[in-house]
N, CA, C, O and the ligand as a Tripos MOL2 file, in Angstrom:
@<TRIPOS>MOLECULE
protein
  249   247    63     0     0
PROTEIN
NO_CHARGES

@<TRIPOS>ATOM
      1 N          -4.3890   -1.1380   -1.4300 N.3       1 MET1
      2 CA         -3.1460   -1.1960   -0.7480 C.3       1 MET1
      3 C          -3.3150   -1.7900    0.6320 C.2       1 MET1
      4 O          -4.1290   -1.3070    1.4190 O.2       1 MET1
      5 N          -2.5860   -2.7930    0.9280 N.am      2 ASN2
      6 CA         -2.7270   -3.4440    2.3150 C.3       2 ASN2
      7 C          -1.5260   -3.1810    3.1760 C.2       2 ASN2
      8 O          -0.4170   -2.9490    2.6950 O.2       2 ASN2
      9 N          -1.7790   -3.2250    4.4680 N.am      3 CYS3
     10 CA         -0.7320   -3.0600    5.4840 C.3       3 CYS3
     11 C           0.2850   -4.1910    5.3750 C.2       3 CYS3
     12 O          -0.1390   -5.3440    5.2910 O.2       3 CYS3
     13 N           1.5870   -3.9510    5.3710 N.am      4 PRO4
     14 CA          2.5590   -5.0240    5.2950 C.3       4 PRO4
     15 C           2.6370   -5.7940    6.6650 C.2       4 PRO4
     16 O           3.2260   -6.8720    6.7430 O.2       4 PRO4
     17 N           2.0400   -5.2170    7.7120 N.am      5 TYR5
     18 CA          2.0760   -5.8630    9.0340 C.3       5 TYR5
     19 C           0.9330   -6.8190    9.2380 C.2       5 TYR5
     20 O           1.0920   -8.0010    9.5430 O.2       5 TYR5
     21 N          -0.2600   -6.2170    9.0470 N.am      6 CYS6
     22 CA         -1.4470   -6.9770    9.4320 C.3       6 CYS6
     23 C          -2.2600   -7.4420    8.1830 C.2       6 CYS6
     24 O          -3.1560   -8.2810    8.2750 O.2       6 CYS6
     25 N          -1.9120   -6.8710    7.0570 N.am      7 ASP7
     26 CA         -2.5800   -7.2510    5.7760 C.3       7 ASP7
     27 C          -4.0040   -6.7480    5.6650 C.2       7 ASP7
     28 O          -4.7530   -7.2100    4.8040 O.2       7 ASP7
     29 N          -4.3910   -5.8280    6.5030 N.am      8 GLU8
     30 CA         -5.6610   -5.1700    6.4200 C.3       8 GLU8
     31 C          -5.5310   -4.0300    5.4060 C.2       8 GLU8
     32 O          -4.4330   -3.5490    5.1260 O.2       8 GLU8
     33 N          -6.6710   -3.6120    4.8670 N.am      9 GLU9
     34 CA         -6.6630   -2.5540    3.8490 C.3       9 GLU9
     35 C          -6.2690   -1.2520    4.5840 C.2       9 GLU9
     36 O          -6.8490   -0.9410    5.6250 O.2       9 GLU9
     37 N          -5.2890   -0.4890    4.0520 N.am     10 LEU10
     38 CA         -4.8620    0.7650    4.5520 C.3      10 LEU10
     39 C          -5.8990    1.8730    4.2470 C.2      10 LEU10
     40 O          -6.5980    1.8160    3.2350 O.2      10 LEU10
     41 N          -5.9830    2.8610    5.1250 N.am     11 THR11
     42 CA         -6.9200    4.0120    4.9440 C.3      11 THR11
     43 C          -6.1440    5.1190    4.2490 C.2      11 THR11
     44 O          -5.0240    5.4770    4.6130 O.2      11 THR11
     45 N          -6.8190    5.6430    3.2120 N.am     12 TYR12
     46 CA         -6.1470    6.7790    2.5170 C.3      12 TYR12
     47 C          -6.1300    8.0110    3.4360 C.2      12 TYR12
     48 O          -7.1540    8.3930    4.0020 O.2      12 TYR12
     49 N          -4.9490    8.6180    3.5680 N.am     13 ASP13
     50 CA         -4.8300    9.7780    4.4100 C.3      13 ASP13
     51 C          -4.6460   11.0970    3.6930 C.2      13 ASP13
     52 O          -5.3100   12.0830    4.0150 O.2      13 ASP13
     53 N          -3.7420   11.1210    2.7170 N.am     14 ASP14
     54 CA         -3.4720   12.4230    2.0290 C.3      14 ASP14
     55 C          -2.5900   12.1010    0.8300 C.2      14 ASP14
     56 O          -2.1760   10.9630    0.6060 O.2      14 ASP14
     57 N          -2.3390   13.1080    0.1090 N.am     15 TYR15
     58 CA         -1.3320   13.0830   -0.9510 C.3      15 TYR15
     59 C          -0.1780   13.9620   -0.6750 C.2      15 TYR15
     60 O          -0.2810   14.8180    0.2040 O.2      15 TYR15
     61 N           0.9570   13.8180   -1.3780 N.am     16 PHE16
     62 CA          2.0910   14.7180   -1.1070 C.3      16 PHE16
     63 C           2.7090   14.9990   -2.4300 C.2      16 PHE16
     64 O           2.4120   14.3490   -3.4320 O.2      16 PHE16
     65 N           3.5930   15.9960   -2.4260 N.am     17 GLY17
     66 CA          4.1990   16.4230   -3.6590 C.3      17 GLY17
     67 C           4.6730   17.8620   -3.5360 C.2      17 GLY17
     68 O           4.8420   18.4060   -2.4450 O.2      17 GLY17
     69 N           4.8750   18.4440   -4.6940 N.am     18 ARG18
     70 CA          5.2940   19.9000   -4.6610 C.3      18 ARG18
     71 C           4.0940   20.7810   -4.6480 C.2      18 ARG18
     72 O           3.7680   21.4670   -5.6160 O.2      18 ARG18
     73 N           3.4240   20.7370   -3.4750 N.am     19 ILE19
     74 CA          2.1320   21.3980   -3.4310 C.3      19 ILE19
     75 C           2.1190   22.6750   -2.5250 C.2      19 ILE19
     76 O           1.0670   23.2240   -2.1960 O.2      19 ILE19
     77 N           3.3100   23.0920   -2.1590 N.am     20 ALA20
     78 CA          3.3270   24.4360   -1.4660 C.3      20 ALA20
     79 C           3.0610   25.5680   -2.4440 C.2      20 ALA20
     80 O           3.1430   25.4070   -3.6620 O.2      20 ALA20
     81 N           2.7580   26.6560   -1.8980 N.am     21 ALA21
     82 CA          2.3230   27.8370   -2.7290 C.3      21 ALA21
     83 C           3.2060   28.1870   -3.8740 C.2      21 ALA21
     84 O           2.7470   28.4890   -4.9760 O.2      21 ALA21
     85 N           4.5670   28.1400   -3.5850 N.am     22 HIS22
     86 CA          5.4660   28.5600   -4.6070 C.3      22 HIS22
     87 C           5.9280   27.4560   -5.5260 C.2      22 HIS22
     88 O           6.8500   27.6650   -6.3140 O.2      22 HIS22
     89 N           5.2980   26.2440   -5.4510 N.am     23 GLN23
     90 CA          5.8240   25.0880   -6.2440 C.3      23 GLN23
     91 C           4.8210   24.8130   -7.3570 C.2      23 GLN23
     92 O           3.8020   25.4950   -7.4650 O.2      23 GLN23
     93 N           5.0990   23.8620   -8.1430 N.am     24 ASP24
     94 CA          4.3120   23.6640   -9.4040 C.3      24 ASP24
     95 C           3.0890   22.8190   -9.2370 C.2      24 ASP24
     96 O           2.3720   22.5940  -10.2120 O.2      24 ASP24
     97 N           2.8000   22.3160   -7.9910 N.am     25 GLY25
     98 CA          1.5060   21.6620   -7.6600 C.3      25 GLY25
     99 C           1.5250   20.1950   -8.1250 C.2      25 GLY25
    100 O           0.4680   19.5650   -8.0860 O.2      25 GLY25
    101 N           2.6440   19.6130   -8.5580 N.am     26 LYS26
    102 CA          2.6290   18.2630   -8.9790 C.3      26 LYS26
    103 C           2.5280   17.2380   -7.7900 C.2      26 LYS26
    104 O           3.3050   17.2800   -6.8370 O.2      26 LYS26
    105 N           1.5990   16.3900   -7.9020 N.am     27 VAL27
    106 CA          1.3820   15.3870   -6.8760 C.3      27 VAL27
    107 C           2.2830   14.1890   -7.1510 C.2      27 VAL27
    108 O           2.2590   13.6160   -8.2410 O.2      27 VAL27
    109 N           3.0720   13.8230   -6.1580 N.am     28 LEU28
    110 CA          4.0760   12.7490   -6.3310 C.3      28 LEU28
    111 C           3.6340   11.4610   -5.8370 C.2      28 LEU28
    112 O           4.0430   10.4230   -6.3550 O.2      28 LEU28
    113 N           2.7690   11.4660   -4.8010 N.am     29 GLY29
    114 CA          2.3690   10.2320   -4.2830 C.3      29 GLY29
    115 C           1.2210   10.3030   -3.2440 C.2      29 GLY29
    116 O           0.6580   11.3790   -3.0410 O.2      29 GLY29
    117 N           0.8750    9.2120   -2.6040 N.am     30 ASP30
    118 CA         -0.2330    9.1140   -1.6720 C.3      30 ASP30
    119 C           0.2120    8.5950   -0.3690 C.2      30 ASP30
    120 O           1.1220    7.7690   -0.2940 O.2      30 ASP30
    121 N          -0.3990    9.0510    0.6450 N.am     31 ILE31
    122 CA         -0.0770    8.6360    2.0750 C.3      31 ILE31
    123 C          -1.2050    7.7910    2.6340 C.2      31 ILE31
    124 O          -2.3710    8.1520    2.4710 O.2      31 ILE31
    125 N          -0.9090    6.7070    3.2710 N.am     32 TYR32
    126 CA         -1.9310    5.8640    3.8010 C.3      32 TYR32
    127 C          -1.6380    5.6160    5.3130 C.2      32 TYR32
    128 O          -0.5070    5.8090    5.7600 O.2      32 TYR32
    129 N          -2.6500    5.1940    6.0810 N.am     33 LYS33
    130 CA         -2.4390    4.8280    7.4700 C.3      33 LYS33
    131 C          -3.0490    3.5620    7.7710 C.2      33 LYS33
    132 O          -4.0470    3.2190    7.1380 O.2      33 LYS33
    133 N          -2.5300    2.7830    8.7210 N.am     34 CYS34
    134 CA         -3.2080    1.5160    9.1480 C.3      34 CYS34
    135 C          -4.0830    1.9240   10.3240 C.2      34 CYS34
    136 O          -3.6160    2.5070   11.3020 O.2      34 CYS34
    137 N          -5.3450    1.6060   10.2010 N.am     35 ASN35
    138 CA         -6.4090    1.8780   11.2280 C.3      35 ASN35
    139 C          -6.7960    0.5810   11.9760 C.2      35 ASN35
    140 O          -7.8520    0.5270   12.6060 O.2      35 ASN35
    141 N          -5.9820   -0.4130   11.9110 N.am     36 ASN36
    142 CA         -6.3030   -1.6800   12.6260 C.3      36 ASN36
    143 C          -5.6780   -1.5210   14.0080 C.2      36 ASN36
    144 O          -4.4490   -1.4760   14.0720 O.2      36 ASN36
    145 N          -6.4200   -1.4290   15.1410 N.am     37 GLU37
    146 CA         -5.9910   -1.2210   16.4250 C.3      37 GLU37
    147 C          -5.1100   -2.2870   16.9980 C.2      37 GLU37
    148 O          -4.3420   -2.0830   17.9380 O.2      37 GLU37
    149 N          -5.2590   -3.4580   16.3720 N.am     38 ASP38
    150 CA         -4.4540   -4.6230   16.8020 C.3      38 ASP38
    151 C          -3.1120   -4.7390   16.0870 C.2      38 ASP38
    152 O          -2.3180   -5.6330   16.3810 O.2      38 ASP38
    153 N          -2.8770   -3.8640   15.1840 N.am     39 CYS39
    154 CA         -1.7040   -3.9750   14.3520 C.3      39 CYS39
    155 C          -0.5550   -3.2110   15.0700 C.2      39 CYS39
    156 O          -0.7690   -2.1660   15.6830 O.2      39 CYS39
    157 N           0.6910   -3.7900   14.9630 N.am     40 GLU40
    158 CA          1.8550   -3.0940   15.5290 C.3      40 GLU40
    159 C           2.1090   -1.7610   14.8080 C.2      40 GLU40
    160 O           2.7720   -0.8820   15.3580 O.2      40 GLU40
    161 N           1.5870   -1.6050   13.5830 N.am     41 ALA41
    162 CA          1.8250   -0.3870   12.8580 C.3      41 ALA41
    163 C           0.5550    0.5100   12.9160 C.2      41 ALA41
    164 O           0.3720    1.3550   12.0390 O.2      41 ALA41
    165 N          -0.2780    0.3460   13.8850 N.am     42 TYR42
    166 CA         -1.4760    1.1560   14.0280 C.3      42 TYR42
    167 C          -1.1810    2.6450   14.0440 C.2      42 TYR42
    168 O          -0.3560    3.0970   14.8380 O.2      42 TYR42
    169 N          -1.8270    3.4080   13.1980 N.am     43 GLN43
    170 CA         -1.6760    4.8640   13.0960 C.3      43 GLN43
    171 C          -0.3550    5.2180   12.4440 C.2      43 GLN43
    172 O          -0.0400    6.4040   12.3480 O.2      43 GLN43
    173 N           0.4280    4.2670   11.9940 N.am     44 GLN44
    174 CA          1.7000    4.6140   11.2920 C.3      44 GLN44
    175 C           1.4220    4.9180    9.8410 C.2      44 GLN44
    176 O           0.4630    4.4230    9.2470 O.2      44 GLN44
    177 N           2.2890    5.7480    9.2850 N.am     45 SER45
    178 CA          2.0970    6.1680    7.9170 C.3      45 SER45
    179 C           2.8670    5.3030    6.8880 C.2      45 SER45
    180 O           3.9760    4.8440    7.1610 O.2      45 SER45
    181 N           2.2950    5.1050    5.7740 N.am     46 PHE46
    182 CA          2.9840    4.4590    4.6490 C.3      46 PHE46
    183 C           2.7860    5.4010    3.4360 C.2      46 PHE46
    184 O           1.8840    6.2390    3.4390 O.2      46 PHE46
    185 N           3.6000    5.2600    2.4530 N.am     47 TYR47
    186 CA          3.2990    6.0910    1.2350 C.3      47 TYR47
    187 C           3.7580    5.3360   -0.0170 C.2      47 TYR47
    188 O           4.5990    4.4390    0.0330 O.2      47 TYR47
    189 N           3.1850    5.7280   -1.0970 N.am     48 THR48
    190 CA          3.6080    5.1920   -2.4480 C.3      48 THR48
    191 C           3.8170    6.5030   -3.3780 C.2      48 THR48
    192 O           3.3070    7.5990   -3.1470 O.2      48 THR48
    193 N           4.5840    6.2170   -4.3720 N.am     49 TYR49
    194 CA          4.8040    7.2130   -5.4210 C.3      49 TYR49
    195 C           3.8210    6.9030   -6.5670 C.2      49 TYR49
    196 O           3.5700    5.7400   -6.8840 O.2      49 TYR49
    197 N           3.2800    7.9530   -7.1720 N.am     50 ARG50
    198 CA          2.3090    7.7820   -8.2840 C.3      50 ARG50
    199 C           2.8730    6.9190   -9.4590 C.2      50 ARG50
    200 O           2.1710    6.1240  -10.0840 O.2      50 ARG50
    201 N           4.1610    7.1340   -9.7000 N.am     51 ASP51
    202 CA          4.7230    6.4130  -10.8750 C.3      51 ASP51
    203 C           5.1040    4.9210  -10.5170 C.2      51 ASP51
    204 O           5.4360    4.1270  -11.3970 O.2      51 ASP51
    205 N           5.0370    4.5680   -9.1240 N.am     52 ARG52
    206 CA          5.2460    3.2230   -8.7780 C.3      52 ARG52
    207 C           4.2250    2.8560   -7.7460 C.2      52 ARG52
    208 O           4.6360    2.6240   -6.6090 O.2      52 ARG52
    209 N           2.9820    2.7780   -7.9950 N.am     53 PRO53
    210 CA          1.9390    2.7010   -7.0410 C.3      53 PRO53
    211 C           1.8750    1.4090   -6.2450 C.2      53 PRO53
    212 O           1.1660    1.3350   -5.2420 O.2      53 PRO53
    213 N           2.6590    0.3140   -6.7100 N.am     54 ASP54
    214 CA          2.6700   -0.9360   -5.9520 C.3      54 ASP54
    215 C           3.8420   -0.9850   -4.9880 C.2      54 ASP54
    216 O           3.9870   -1.9480   -4.2360 O.2      54 ASP54
    217 N           4.6360   -0.0080   -5.0020 N.am     55 ASP55
    218 CA          5.8820   -0.0530   -4.1420 C.3      55 ASP55
    219 C           5.5830    0.7800   -2.8390 C.2      55 ASP55
    220 O           5.7130    2.0040   -2.8040 O.2      55 ASP55
    221 N           5.1910    0.0480   -1.8190 N.am     56 LEU56
    222 CA          4.8270    0.6730   -0.5940 C.3      56 LEU56
    223 C           6.0220    1.0050    0.3270 C.2      56 LEU56
    224 O           6.8140    0.1230    0.6580 O.2      56 LEU56
    225 N           6.1440    2.2850    0.7360 N.am     57 HIS57
    226 CA          7.2500    2.6820    1.6810 C.3      57 HIS57
    227 C           6.6710    2.9550    3.0400 C.2      57 HIS57
    228 O           5.5430    3.4260    3.1880 O.2      57 HIS57
    229 N           7.4970    2.6370    4.0500 N.am     58 GLU58
    230 CA          7.1380    2.8770    5.4350 C.3      58 GLU58
    231 C           7.5080    4.2820    5.9200 C.2      58 GLU58
    232 O           8.5560    4.8170    5.5570 O.2      58 GLU58
    233 N           6.6570    4.8560    6.7240 N.am     59 GLY59
    234 CA          7.0000    6.2070    7.2800 C.3      59 GLY59
    235 C           6.3280    7.3330    6.5180 C.2      59 GLY59
    236 O           5.3480    7.1230    5.8030 O.2      59 GLY59
    237 N           6.8280    8.4370    6.6700 N.am     60 TYR60
    238 CA          6.2260    9.7110    6.0890 C.3      60 TYR60
    239 C           7.1700   10.2790    5.0610 C.2      60 TYR60
    240 O           8.3650   10.3900    5.3350 O.2      60 TYR60
    241 N           6.6790   10.6540    3.8590 N.am     61 PRO61
    242 CA          7.5790   11.2240    2.9380 C.3      61 PRO61
    243 C           8.1950   12.5740    3.3400 C.2      61 PRO61
    244 O           7.5310   13.3600    4.0150 O.2      61 PRO61
    245 N           9.4160   12.8570    2.9540 N.am     62 CYS62
    246 CA          9.9240   14.1900    3.2950 C.3      62 CYS62
    247 C          10.1060   15.1350    2.0770 C.2      62 CYS62
    248 O          10.5270   16.2800    2.2420 O.2      62 CYS62
    249 ZN         -1.5890   -2.8120    9.9300 Zn       63 ZN63
@<TRIPOS>BOND
     1     1     2 1
     2     2     3 1
     3     3     4 2
     4     3     5 am
     5     5     6 1
     6     6     7 1
     7     7     8 2
     8     7     9 am
     9     9    10 1
    10    10    11 1
    11    11    12 2
    12    11    13 am
    13    13    14 1
    14    14    15 1
    15    15    16 2
    16    15    17 am
    17    17    18 1
    18    18    19 1
    19    19    20 2
    20    19    21 am
    21    21    22 1
    22    22    23 1
    23    23    24 2
    24    23    25 am
    25    25    26 1
    26    26    27 1
    27    27    28 2
    28    27    29 am
    29    29    30 1
    30    30    31 1
    31    31    32 2
    32    31    33 am
    33    33    34 1
    34    34    35 1
    35    35    36 2
    36    35    37 am
    37    37    38 1
    38    38    39 1
    39    39    40 2
    40    39    41 am
    41    41    42 1
    42    42    43 1
    43    43    44 2
    44    43    45 am
    45    45    46 1
    46    46    47 1
    47    47    48 2
    48    47    49 am
    49    49    50 1
    50    50    51 1
    51    51    52 2
    52    51    53 am
    53    53    54 1
    54    54    55 1
    55    55    56 2
    56    55    57 am
    57    57    58 1
    58    58    59 1
    59    59    60 2
    60    59    61 am
    61    61    62 1
    62    62    63 1
    63    63    64 2
    64    63    65 am
    65    65    66 1
    66    66    67 1
    67    67    68 2
    68    67    69 am
    69    69    70 1
    70    70    71 1
    71    71    72 2
    72    71    73 am
    73    73    74 1
    74    74    75 1
    75    75    76 2
    76    75    77 am
    77    77    78 1
    78    78    79 1
    79    79    80 2
    80    79    81 am
    81    81    82 1
    82    82    83 1
    83    83    84 2
    84    83    85 am
    85    85    86 1
    86    86    87 1
    87    87    88 2
    88    87    89 am
    89    89    90 1
    90    90    91 1
    91    91    92 2
    92    91    93 am
    93    93    94 1
    94    94    95 1
    95    95    96 2
    96    95    97 am
    97    97    98 1
    98    98    99 1
    99    99   100 2
   100    99   101 am
   101   101   102 1
   102   102   103 1
   103   103   104 2
   104   103   105 am
   105   105   106 1
   106   106   107 1
   107   107   108 2
   108   107   109 am
   109   109   110 1
   110   110   111 1
   111   111   112 2
   112   111   113 am
   113   113   114 1
   114   114   115 1
   115   115   116 2
   116   115   117 am
   117   117   118 1
   118   118   119 1
   119   119   120 2
   120   119   121 am
   121   121   122 1
   122   122   123 1
   123   123   124 2
   124   123   125 am
   125   125   126 1
   126   126   127 1
   127   127   128 2
   128   127   129 am
   129   129   130 1
   130   130   131 1
   131   131   132 2
   132   131   133 am
   133   133   134 1
   134   134   135 1
   135   135   136 2
   136   135   137 am
   137   137   138 1
   138   138   139 1
   139   139   140 2
   140   139   141 am
   141   141   142 1
   142   142   143 1
   143   143   144 2
   144   143   145 am
   145   145   146 1
   146   146   147 1
   147   147   148 2
   148   147   149 am
   149   149   150 1
   150   150   151 1
   151   151   152 2
   152   151   153 am
   153   153   154 1
   154   154   155 1
   155   155   156 2
   156   155   157 am
   157   157   158 1
   158   158   159 1
   159   159   160 2
   160   159   161 am
   161   161   162 1
   162   162   163 1
   163   163   164 2
   164   163   165 am
   165   165   166 1
   166   166   167 1
   167   167   168 2
   168   167   169 am
   169   169   170 1
   170   170   171 1
   171   171   172 2
   172   171   173 am
   173   173   174 1
   174   174   175 1
   175   175   176 2
   176   175   177 am
   177   177   178 1
   178   178   179 1
   179   179   180 2
   180   179   181 am
   181   181   182 1
   182   182   183 1
   183   183   184 2
   184   183   185 am
   185   185   186 1
   186   186   187 1
   187   187   188 2
   188   187   189 am
   189   189   190 1
   190   190   191 1
   191   191   192 2
   192   191   193 am
   193   193   194 1
   194   194   195 1
   195   195   196 2
   196   195   197 am
   197   197   198 1
   198   198   199 1
   199   199   200 2
   200   199   201 am
   201   201   202 1
   202   202   203 1
   203   203   204 2
   204   203   205 am
   205   205   206 1
   206   206   207 1
   207   207   208 2
   208   207   209 am
   209   209   210 1
   210   210   211 1
   211   211   212 2
   212   211   213 am
   213   213   214 1
   214   214   215 1
   215   215   216 2
   216   215   217 am
   217   217   218 1
   218   218   219 1
   219   219   220 2
   220   219   221 am
   221   221   222 1
   222   222   223 1
   223   223   224 2
   224   223   225 am
   225   225   226 1
   226   226   227 1
   227   227   228 2
   228   227   229 am
   229   229   230 1
   230   230   231 1
   231   231   232 2
   232   231   233 am
   233   233   234 1
   234   234   235 1
   235   235   236 2
   236   235   237 am
   237   237   238 1
   238   238   239 1
   239   239   240 2
   240   239   241 am
   241   241   242 1
   242   242   243 1
   243   243   244 2
   244   243   245 am
   245   245   246 1
   246   246   247 1
   247   247   248 2
@<TRIPOS>SUBSTRUCTURE
     1 MET1         2 RESIDUE 1 A MET
     2 ASN2         6 RESIDUE 1 A ASN
     3 CYS3        10 RESIDUE 1 A CYS
     4 PRO4        14 RESIDUE 1 A PRO
     5 TYR5        18 RESIDUE 1 A TYR
     6 CYS6        22 RESIDUE 1 A CYS
     7 ASP7        26 RESIDUE 1 A ASP
     8 GLU8        30 RESIDUE 1 A GLU
     9 GLU9        34 RESIDUE 1 A GLU
    10 LEU10       38 RESIDUE 1 A LEU
    11 THR11       42 RESIDUE 1 A THR
    12 TYR12       46 RESIDUE 1 A TYR
    13 ASP13       50 RESIDUE 1 A ASP
    14 ASP14       54 RESIDUE 1 A ASP
    15 TYR15       58 RESIDUE 1 A TYR
    16 PHE16       62 RESIDUE 1 A PHE
    17 GLY17       66 RESIDUE 1 A GLY
    18 ARG18       70 RESIDUE 1 A ARG
    19 ILE19       74 RESIDUE 1 A ILE
    20 ALA20       78 RESIDUE 1 A ALA
    21 ALA21       82 RESIDUE 1 A ALA
    22 HIS22       86 RESIDUE 1 A HIS
    23 GLN23       90 RESIDUE 1 A GLN
    24 ASP24       94 RESIDUE 1 A ASP
    25 GLY25       98 RESIDUE 1 A GLY
    26 LYS26      102 RESIDUE 1 A LYS
    27 VAL27      106 RESIDUE 1 A VAL
    28 LEU28      110 RESIDUE 1 A LEU
    29 GLY29      114 RESIDUE 1 A GLY
    30 ASP30      118 RESIDUE 1 A ASP
    31 ILE31      122 RESIDUE 1 A ILE
    32 TYR32      126 RESIDUE 1 A TYR
    33 LYS33      130 RESIDUE 1 A LYS
    34 CYS34      134 RESIDUE 1 A CYS
    35 ASN35      138 RESIDUE 1 A ASN
    36 ASN36      142 RESIDUE 1 A ASN
    37 GLU37      146 RESIDUE 1 A GLU
    38 ASP38      150 RESIDUE 1 A ASP
    39 CYS39      154 RESIDUE 1 A CYS
    40 GLU40      158 RESIDUE 1 A GLU
    41 ALA41      162 RESIDUE 1 A ALA
    42 TYR42      166 RESIDUE 1 A TYR
    43 GLN43      170 RESIDUE 1 A GLN
    44 GLN44      174 RESIDUE 1 A GLN
    45 SER45      178 RESIDUE 1 A SER
    46 PHE46      182 RESIDUE 1 A PHE
    47 TYR47      186 RESIDUE 1 A TYR
    48 THR48      190 RESIDUE 1 A THR
    49 TYR49      194 RESIDUE 1 A TYR
    50 ARG50      198 RESIDUE 1 A ARG
    51 ASP51      202 RESIDUE 1 A ASP
    52 ARG52      206 RESIDUE 1 A ARG
    53 PRO53      210 RESIDUE 1 A PRO
    54 ASP54      214 RESIDUE 1 A ASP
    55 ASP55      218 RESIDUE 1 A ASP
    56 LEU56      222 RESIDUE 1 A LEU
    57 HIS57      226 RESIDUE 1 A HIS
    58 GLU58      230 RESIDUE 1 A GLU
    59 GLY59      234 RESIDUE 1 A GLY
    60 TYR60      238 RESIDUE 1 A TYR
    61 PRO61      242 RESIDUE 1 A PRO
    62 CYS62      246 RESIDUE 1 A CYS
    63 ZN63       249 GROUP 0 **** ****
């Protein structure tokens, strides 16, 4: 997965989903960060859903 701003490889940060204690534990997607210091999106989060892994969203999933 590449950053849409600088086209550098994004760094895997975490996954997200229904992973709180009372939930069913299903992982819905993955969170990435850009670690290119020269990029305008440096340290910004991006995420994808597991069922659409090529569809990159900007920001942090809620
Ligand atoms: Zn970037």
